[in-house]
N, C-alpha and C positions, 0 to 999 in steps of 0.2 A: 770219913771224907776221903775222896780219891784225889790224888795229886799227880800231875804230869811230871815225870823225871827226864826221860829221854826217848828218842825214836830214831830207828834206822830203817830206811826203806830201800828196797831194790825195785826199781821201776824201769820201764823202757819197752822195746819191742822184741828183744831177743830172749828174755827169760821170763818165767812166771813171776808175777808181782808178789812180793813178800815184805812183811813188816815185822820188826821186832821192837816191842815197846816195853818200857819199864815204868811202872806206876808205884806210888806209895799209898798204901791203904792202912790206916791206923798205925802209922809209923813203921810199917814193914814194907820193904821193897819187893815187888813181884814183877817178873818178866814173862813175856810170851811171844811166840812167833807164829804168824798165821799168813796164809795166802789169800788172794782174792782176785776179783775181776777189776784190777786197777789198784793203784797204791792206796787210795782212800778206803776202798772196800777191805783191803788187807789190814790196814790200820784199825778200822772199826772191828774187824773180826778178832784181832789180837786183844783189843780192849774187852770185847765180850768174853773171850776165853779167860781172862784174868778175873773179871767181875762176876761172871756167870749170871748176868742180868739179861733177860731175853726180851728187851724192848724192841719196838719196831721203829725204824727211821721213817718219819712222816714228811720231813722237809730238810733239804740240804741246799743252801745258797752260798755263793761266793761273790764277794765284792772287793774291788781294790779301794783302799781308803787313802792311798797316796798315789802320786803319779810316777811314771818311769818304769824301767825294767826291774828296778829293785823295790817295787811298790810293796807296801804293807798290805797284806790280804786279811779280810775279815770274813769268817765263815759263820753262818747261822745254822743251827741244827735244832730240829724239833723231834722229840722222842715220845712214844706212846706205849704204855704198859697197861693193858686192860682198859679201864676208864680214866686213867690219869695220864696227863701229858705234861711235858716240860719243854721249854725252849731256852737256848743259851747261845752265846757268841764266843768266839775265840779269834785272836789275831796274832799274826806273826808274818815275817817276810817269806817264810816257807809255808805255802798253802796247805801242805799235808800236816805240818805241825799245828797250824791254825785249826785244821779240821779235827785233829785229835783233841786239842784244848776245848773246842766247842762241844764235842761229844762228851768229854769228861765233865764239863760244866753242866751240861744237860742231864747227865746221869746223876750228878750230885743233887741237882734240883728235884729230879724224879724220886730219888731215895728219900729226900726230905719230905716231899709231898706224900709219899706212901707212908712214912712214919707218922705224919700228922693225921692221915685218914684212917689208919689202922685202929686206934682207940675208939673212934666213932663207930666203925663197923663191928667191933667187939661189943660195944654197948648196945647196938641194934640187935645183935644176936641174943644178948642176955635178956633184953626186954621182950623179944618175941618168945623166948623160952619160958617166961614167967607164967 
């Protein structure tokens, strides 16, 4: 299981967007820094670097779930890897953190779905080979 620990993002118009994220995977903390075309892209690239999962982003939505300038943001992410997809949400007052949480939640669901479908595919191969 992948858990969010911390995130630092360099964003703005003067420098290249960069994100440094720390995740906990199987009780081990791992960190990575990546660049991207915006702070969300940099964050997602850093997550991909740590997890080495090559899923495709199929949906990215942002909604305010409270009012005001300090609104809580909710992000929905849908990922796809071959024929398996997963969708999850994340929320936080910082929309980049909410994005990271949503992406991590979707990755965890994707990993779970892949683990559930792998035994079925193995069984199909065994049956075909008989």
